[in-house]
N, C-alpha and C positions, 0 to 999 in steps of 0.2 A: 359768264359776262362775254360777249362777241365783241371784239375790238376790229375796226376796220381802218385801213390806211390806203390813201388815194395819191398816187403820185404822178406828174406830168413832165414829159421831158420832150422839148422841142429842139429837133436837131436835124440837119439835112441827111443823116446817116441812120435814120430811126428804123428803116426797112431792114437795113444790114444788121442793127442790134437785135431786132425782133428774131430774124433767121437765126442768129447765132445762139440765142437763148432759149428758142423753142424747144430743143432738145431735153432742157434742164426741166421742163413742166412735166415730161413724161415720167420722171421718177420723183415721186414725192419722198422727202426726208422723213417728215414726222405727221401724225396724224393731228397734231395741235394747230396747225397753221395751213392754209391754201394761198397759192399765187395765181393769178390770172395776168396775162399780157395781151394788150391789143395794140395795133398800130394803125394810125391813120394819116397817109401823106408823110409828113414830117415831124409828127407828133407819136411818141410813145407812151402808152398808159400802162401803169403798174398798181395792181390791186392787191392787197394783201389781207386777209382775214385770219384771226387768231382768237384761240379760247383764253389766253392768258397773255399777261404783260411780258413774260419773259421769253415765250414762244415768238412774239410779235417783234421783240427787240433782236432776236437771233435771225428771224427771217428777213428783217428789213436790212440788217447788216450784210446777210448773205447776198441779197437781190441788188442791193444798191452797189456793192463792189462788184458783182458781175456786170451790171450795167456799166460801170465805170471802166473797166478792163474791156469790155466788148466795145465801147465807144472809142476809147484810145487806140484798140486794134484797127478799128474802121477808119479812123482819121488816118493812120499810118499807110492805109491800102489805098486811100483816095487820091 
């Protein structure tokens, strides 16, 4: 079973968040899920694909937390 999650974040610091998270994409933690991030102006797109529900939940938790921390950090620097 293939699961897919699409998330959209509208923020003026979307490009900063993208740049800070881009290195994380190079080191894949598991083969059970994949992550893709795109940015377009002030919108950040997150797509996660997973083979099973446990991997999906774990990957979602990880990346949503990473985005939250990157956003809070970018806001402090602005």
